[in-house]
C-alpha positions in Angstrom: -77.8 21.4 189.1 -78.3 19.7 185.8 -81.8 18.5 186.2 -80.9 14.8 185.9 -80.2 11.8 188.1 -80.5 12.5 191.9 -82.3 15.8 191.3 -85.1 14.0 189.4 -85.4 11.3 192.0 -85.6 13.9 194.8 -88.5 15.8 193.3 -90.4 12.6 192.5 -90.2 11.6 196.2 -90.9 15.0 197.7 -93.1 16.7 195.2 -95.8 16.1 192.7 -95.5 17.6 189.2 -98.4 19.5 187.8 -98.2 19.9 184.0 -100.4 21.3 181.3 -99.6 21.5 177.6 -100.5 24.0 174.9 -100.1 22.5 171.5 -100.0 24.8 168.4 -100.8 22.7 165.3 -100.7 24.2 161.8 -103.7 23.2 159.8 -102.9 21.6 156.5 -105.0 24.0 154.3 -103.9 25.1 150.9 -104.4 28.8 151.7 -103.9 31.0 154.8 -106.4 31.7 157.5 -107.7 35.1 156.4 -106.4 35.6 152.8 -105.9 33.7 149.6 -102.1 33.3 149.8 -100.8 29.8 149.4 -99.4 28.0 152.4 -95.8 27.1 151.5 -93.0 25.2 153.1 -91.1 27.9 155.0 -88.0 25.7 155.2 -87.6 25.5 151.3 -89.5 28.4 149.8 -88.0 31.8 149.0 -88.6 34.2 151.8 -91.7 36.5 151.5 -92.8 34.8 148.3 -96.3 34.1 149.5 -97.4 37.3 151.0 -100.3 39.8 150.3 -101.5 43.0 151.9 -103.8 41.1 154.2 -101.2 38.8 155.8 -98.6 41.6 155.7 -100.9 43.7 157.9 -101.3 46.6 155.5 -103.8 49.3 156.7 -107.3 49.1 155.2 -107.2 45.3 154.4 -110.0 43.0 155.6 -109.6 39.4 156.7 -111.9 36.7 155.2 -112.2 33.4 157.2 -110.9 30.1 155.7 -113.9 27.7 155.8 -111.6 24.6 155.5 -109.6 25.7 158.5 -112.8 25.8 160.5 -113.7 22.3 159.3 -110.3 21.0 160.3 -110.7 22.5 163.7 -114.1 20.9 164.1 -112.6 17.5 163.1 -110.0 17.8 165.9 -112.6 18.9 168.4 -114.8 15.9 167.7 -111.9 13.5 167.9 -111.1 15.0 171.3 -114.8 14.7 172.4 -115.1 18.4 172.8 -118.3 20.5 172.8 -118.2 22.4 169.6 -119.6 25.9 170.2 -122.2 26.9 167.7 -121.0 30.5 168.0 -117.4 31.5 168.6 -115.7 34.9 168.5 -112.4 36.0 167.0 -110.4 38.5 169.1 -107.3 40.6 168.7 -104.5 39.5 171.0 -102.3 42.6 171.2 -98.6 42.4 171.6 -95.6 43.7 169.6 -93.0 41.4 168.0 -91.1 42.0 164.8 -92.7 38.9 163.1 -96.2 40.0 163.9 -97.0 42.4 161.0 -100.3 43.8 162.3 -99.0 44.4 165.9 -101.7 42.0 167.0 -102.7 38.3 166.4 -106.2 37.3 165.4 -107.1 34.5 167.8 -110.0 33.4 170.0 -110.3 33.8 173.7 -113.5 34.0 175.7 -115.6 32.1 173.2 -113.4 29.5 171.4 -114.4 27.0 168.8 -114.5 24.1 171.2 -114.3 23.3 174.9 -114.4 20.5 177.5 -112.8 17.6 175.7 -110.5 14.7 176.7 -107.8 12.4 175.5 -107.3 9.0 176.9 -103.6 7.9 177.1 -101.8 4.7 178.0 -99.0 4.8 180.6 -97.0 2.3 182.6 -99.6 2.6 185.3 -102.6 2.1 183.0 -105.0 4.4 181.3 -105.2 8.1 182.2 -107.7 10.7 181.1 -106.3 14.1 180.3 -108.9 16.8 180.1 -108.8 19.3 177.2 -109.8 22.8 178.2 -110.3 24.3 174.8 -109.4 24.3 171.1 -109.3 27.6 169.4 -108.4 28.9 165.9 -105.8 31.6 165.3 -103.2 32.7 162.8 -99.5 32.0 162.9 -96.8 34.6 163.0 -93.9 35.2 160.6 -90.4 33.8 161.1 -87.3 35.6 162.3 -83.7 34.8 161.3 -81.1 36.4 163.6 -77.8 37.2 162.0 -74.6 38.2 163.8 -71.5 39.2 161.8 -68.7 41.8 161.9 -71.1 44.4 160.7 -73.4 44.0 163.7 -76.5 42.2 164.6 -79.7 42.1 162.6 -82.9 40.1 162.2 -84.5 39.1 158.9 -88.3 38.7 158.7 -90.0 36.1 156.5 -93.8 36.5 156.4 -94.5 33.3 154.4 -95.8 31.7 157.7 -97.7 34.8 158.8 -101.4 34.1 158.6 -101.1 30.3 158.3 -104.0 28.6 160.2 -103.3 27.4 163.6 -105.3 25.3 166.1 -104.2 25.8 169.7 -105.2 22.8 171.9 -105.0 23.6 175.6 -105.0 20.8 178.2 -105.9 21.1 181.8 -103.0 20.6 184.2 -103.7 16.9 184.6 -100.3 15.5 183.8 -98.0 14.5 186.6 -95.0 13.0 184.9 -92.8 13.4 181.8 -94.1 10.0 180.7 -97.7 11.2 180.7 -96.8 14.4 178.8 -95.1 12.3 176.1 -98.1 9.9 175.9 -100.5 12.9 175.6 -98.3 14.7 172.9 -97.7 11.6 170.8 -101.4 10.6 171.1 -102.5 14.0 169.9 -100.0 14.0 167.1 -101.3 10.6 165.9 -104.9 11.9 165.9 -104.0 15.0 163.9 -102.2 12.9 161.3 -105.1 10.4 161.2 -107.5 13.2 160.6 -105.3 14.6 157.8 -105.2 18.1 159.3 -101.5 18.2 160.2 -98.5 16.3 158.9 -96.9 16.0 162.3 -93.6 16.9 160.8 -91.8 18.4 163.8 -88.7 19.3 161.9 -90.7 21.7 159.8 -92.3 23.3 162.9 -95.9 22.4 162.0 -96.5 21.3 165.6 -95.1 23.2 168.6 -95.5 22.7 172.3 -95.6 25.1 175.3 -95.6 23.5 178.7 -97.0 25.0 181.9 -95.0 23.5 184.7 -95.3 23.7 188.5 -94.7 21.4 191.5 -96.4 21.0 194.9 -95.7 18.9 198.0 -96.8 15.3 197.5 -100.3 14.9 198.7 -101.2 18.6 198.5 -104.1 19.9 196.4 -102.8 23.4 196.2 -101.2 24.5 192.9 -97.7 25.9 193.0 -96.3 28.8 191.0 -96.1 27.8 187.4 -93.8 28.8 184.6 -94.4 28.5 180.9 -91.7 27.0 178.6 -92.2 28.3 175.1 -91.6 26.9 171.6 -90.6 23.4 172.2 -90.4 21.9 168.7 -89.6 18.2 169.4 -90.6 15.5 171.8 -87.0 15.3 173.0 -86.8 19.0 173.8 -90.2 18.9 175.5 -89.3 16.0 177.7 -85.9 17.4 178.7 -87.1 20.9 179.3 -89.9 19.7 181.6 -87.6 17.3 183.5 -85.0 20.0 184.0 -87.6 22.5 185.1 -89.2 20.1 187.6 -85.8 19.5 189.2 -84.9 23.2 189.2 -88.1 24.1 191.0 -87.6 21.4 193.6 -84.1 22.6 194.2 -85.3 26.2 194.7 -88.0 25.1 197.3 -85.5 22.9 199.1 -83.2 25.9 199.5 -86.0 28.1 200.9 -86.3 30.1 197.7 -89.5 30.8 195.7 -90.4 30.0 192.1 -91.1 33.1 190.0 -93.9 33.1 187.5 -92.0 33.5 184.3 -91.9 32.7 180.6 -88.9 30.5 179.8 -87.1 29.3 176.8 -85.2 26.1 176.3 -81.5 26.2 175.6 -80.9 23.0 173.7 -77.0 23.2 173.5 -76.7 23.7 177.3 -79.8 21.6 178.2 -81.3 24.2 180.5 -84.2 26.7 180.7 -83.6 30.4 180.7 -85.8 33.4 181.4 -87.4 35.2 178.5 -89.7 37.6 180.3 -92.1 37.8 183.3 -95.2 35.7 182.7 -98.1 37.6 180.9 -101.7 37.3 182.0 -104.7 37.6 179.7 -105.2 41.2 180.6 -101.7 42.0 179.4 -102.8 41.1 175.8 -105.8 43.5 175.9 -108.1 41.1 174.2 -111.1 42.6 172.4 -113.4 41.2 169.7 -112.1 41.4 166.2 -114.2 44.1 164.6 -113.6 42.9 161.0 -114.8 39.3 161.5 -118.4 38.6 162.5 -119.2 35.9 165.0 -118.4 32.4 163.6 -121.6 30.3 163.4 -121.1 26.6 163.1 -124.4 24.9 162.4 -125.4 21.5 163.9 -126.0 20.0 160.5 -122.5 20.8 159.3 -121.0 19.3 162.5 -123.0 16.2 161.9 -121.7 15.9 158.3 -118.1 16.3 159.5 -118.7 13.7 162.1 -119.9 11.2 159.5 -116.7 11.7 157.5 -114.4 11.1 160.5 -111.9 8.3 159.9 -111.1 5.6 162.4 -109.0 7.1 165.2 -105.6 5.6 166.2 -106.8 4.3 169.6 -109.9 2.6 168.1 -107.7 1.2 165.3 -105.2 -0.2 167.8 -108.0 -2.1 169.7 -109.5 -3.4 166.4 -106.1 -4.8 165.2 -105.6 -6.6 168.4 -109.1 -8.2 168.2 -109.2 -8.8 164.4 -105.6 -10.1 163.9 -104.6 -11.3 167.3 -101.8 -8.8 167.6 -100.1 -8.1 170.9 -100.9 -4.5 172.2 -97.3 -3.2 171.6 -97.3 -4.3 167.9 -100.8 -2.9 167.4 -99.8 0.4 168.9 -96.7 0.7 166.7 -98.6 -0.2 163.5 -101.3 2.4 164.2 -98.9 5.2 165.1 -99.0 6.2 161.4 -102.0 5.8 159.1 -99.8 4.7 156.1 -98.2 2.0 158.2 -101.5 0.7 159.4 -102.9 0.7 155.9 -99.7 -1.2 154.6 -100.2 -3.8 157.3 -103.9 -4.4 156.6 -103.3 -4.7 152.9 -100.5 -7.2 153.5 -102.7 -9.2 156.0 -105.5 -9.3 153.4 -103.2 -10.7 150.7 -101.8 -13.5 152.9 -102.7 -17.1 151.9 -100.8 -19.2 154.4 -98.8 -17.0 156.8 -100.3 -15.3 159.8 -101.1 -11.6 160.3 -98.8 -11.7 163.4 -96.0 -12.8 161.1 -96.7 -9.8 158.9 -96.6 -7.5 161.9 -93.3 -8.9 163.0 -91.7 -8.4 159.6 -93.1 -4.9 159.2 -92.0 -3.7 162.7 -88.7 -5.5 162.3 -87.1 -5.7 158.9 -89.1 -3.0 157.2 -88.8 -0.5 160.0 -85.1 -1.0 160.0 -85.0 -0.2 156.3 -87.1 2.9 156.8 -84.9 4.1 159.7 -81.7 3.6 157.8 -82.9 5.2 154.5 -85.3 7.8 155.8 -87.9 6.6 153.3 -91.6 6.6 153.8 -93.5 3.3 153.7 -95.6 4.5 150.8 -92.4 5.0 148.7 -90.6 1.7 149.2 -90.3 -0.8 146.3 -92.0 -3.7 148.1 -95.8 -3.5 148.0 -97.9 -5.1 150.8 -98.9 -7.8 148.3 -95.2 -8.6 147.5 -94.4 -8.9 151.2 -97.3 -11.2 151.7 -95.9 -13.4 148.8 -92.6 -13.6 150.6 -94.2 -14.5 154.0 -96.3 -17.2 152.3 -93.2 -18.7 150.7 -91.5 -18.8 154.2 -94.6 -20.5 155.7 -94.7 -23.1 152.9 -91.0 -24.0 153.6 -89.7 -22.5 150.4 -87.0 -20.6 152.2 -85.9 -20.1 155.8 -86.0 -17.0 157.9 -82.4 -16.0 157.4 -82.6 -16.5 153.6 -85.9 -14.5 153.6 -84.0 -11.5 155.0 -81.6 -11.7 152.1 -84.5 -11.9 149.7 -86.3 -8.9 151.2 -83.2 -6.8 151.0 -82.9 -7.5 147.3 -86.7 -6.9 146.8 -86.3 -3.5 148.5 -83.3 -2.6 146.3 -84.6 -3.9 142.9 -88.4 -4.0 143.2 -88.3 -7.6 142.1 -90.8 -10.2 143.4 -89.8 -12.7 146.1 -90.1 -15.6 143.7 -87.9 -13.8 141.1 -85.1 -13.1 143.6 -85.3 -16.7 144.9 -85.1 -18.2 141.4 -82.4 -15.9 140.0 -80.1 -16.3 143.0 -80.8 -20.0 143.6 -82.0 -19.4 147.2 -84.7 -22.0 147.3 -84.6 -24.0 150.6 -83.0 -27.4 150.4 -85.3 -30.1 151.8 -83.6 -33.2 150.3 -83.2 -35.5 153.3 -80.4 -37.5 151.8 -78.4 -34.4 151.0 -78.9 -32.9 154.5 -78.1 -36.3 156.1 -74.8 -36.4 154.3 -73.9 -32.9 155.4 -74.7 -33.8 159.1 -72.6 -36.9 158.9 -69.7 -35.0 157.4 -69.8 -32.3 160.1 -69.9 -34.9 162.9 -67.1 -36.9 161.4 -64.8 -33.9 161.0 -65.5 -32.5 164.5 -64.7 -35.5 166.7 -63.5 -33.4 169.6 -66.7 -31.4 169.8 -68.7 -34.6 169.3 -66.9 -36.2 172.3 -67.7 -33.2 174.4 -71.3 -33.4 173.4 -71.5 -37.1 174.3 -69.8 -36.3 177.7 -72.7 -34.0 178.6 -72.1 -30.6 176.9 -75.4 -30.7 175.1 -75.3 -27.0 174.0 -73.0 -28.1 171.3 -76.0 -29.4 169.4 -76.7 -25.8 168.4 -73.1 -25.4 167.3 -73.4 -28.5 165.1 -76.7 -27.1 163.7 -74.9 -23.9 162.7 -72.0 -25.8 161.1 -74.4 -27.8 158.9 -76.4 -24.8 157.9 -73.2 -23.0 156.9 -72.1 -26.0 154.9 -75.5 -25.8 153.1 -75.1 -22.2 152.3 -77.8 -21.2 154.7 -80.4 -22.9 152.5 -81.1 -26.1 154.4 -84.6 -26.6 155.8 -84.3 -25.9 159.5 -87.0 -28.5 160.3 -85.4 -31.3 158.2 -81.9 -30.3 159.5 -83.0 -30.4 163.1 -84.7 -33.8 162.8 -81.7 -35.3 161.0 -79.2 -33.9 163.5 -81.1 -35.2 166.5 -81.3 -38.6 164.8 -77.6 -38.9 164.2 -76.6 -37.5 167.6 -78.9 -40.1 169.2 -77.3 -42.8 167.2 -73.8 -41.6 168.3 -74.9 -41.6 171.9 -75.9 -45.2 171.6 -72.5 -46.0 170.2 
């Protein structure tokens, strides 16, 4: 059973999926959660280069809470419409693992930073509200690298990540399809990026998912046995793991077997889940209040100050762009998926003199996105400023060049950083509007293609488009489409009259 095709269709018809998501987001502070060590990029930094006795778990050290991490946590809580608790408690979550230097993790449990929030998502069936159970602060673990060679197996421990601030956001089991899970996860990522508290860079592991998955007979209100799929570090892995698990559980129930409550991993090469251990409950971790950290008091005045500094959130921005610029919902959603892209669009729209904002949206989501995808560049680092793109769009609108030529001009602008007018002048790309010149080209094409002209006159009117292309080619792609179309229609009408 591969968890695809007929298996998926079967569980959709017979069962309802019940899915909750735990999201672990690293907070983009400069220093760690409980010490002054710098937060470094664990994918490029020398192992164990940013470690001190506190984050290495040495006996006798005392943790000191990072105020900025708390502020970032409150920002996220407010964005998710959570109730921020004025007093929260840090606790020790006890379990042994080689990359956990203290033998316990400092986290929050019974009294978290925030509770009872929600996130509104858009799906193919309309809006859905996903409840957020809690958002709590904790520290990250270290990182293990497993090595297998002829000399045996070993694991190397890098503590650069140990103690990095994490915010864990736990949803209620309100999602019932993979589509809803993706909408929730991408919506949450967009919020974290807009708030400036997390880069959203999945490849660097700054945002990780754990999915709680169960199924129940369609129409039932009883929850089935759930499993937890750990450490999903991409949207693709998250979607495939959940889809596989839903199909696997349906197959078990159909065969009269039971679903075991387990913690699972995702085997990416083989596209299947595998058992890591039996599922822990809260009592297995032996939570108790962290004796070295007093209760965290978050004052109402500070929450109010943070609220005043909150940026416009992606969903609100999407609606505003639709209303302010007349964008279709799909374009507005794409443009607001990243704060830098939304800012680029709005700067371009503000600089336009003749062209429309919708035209700017089309070029950004079309030609510019194609460039970003092919080069891996960020929109903030390309050589075409929003104002330069606006200049190009205004030239198109004024009839200075046609759409195809404009693509050539934009490609050169991206490569050289030159302005649109510079490229057009230097390469002689200005649009030809000389009616006499275009008329002669049309006449020449019709004269040299008598067979096609006869077919057109006999009723094959689609050849008009072919004639248009032939004339445009003869003009080097620079003929004004409007002038060319008018002149071609005129001469074809005259030919029809004989």
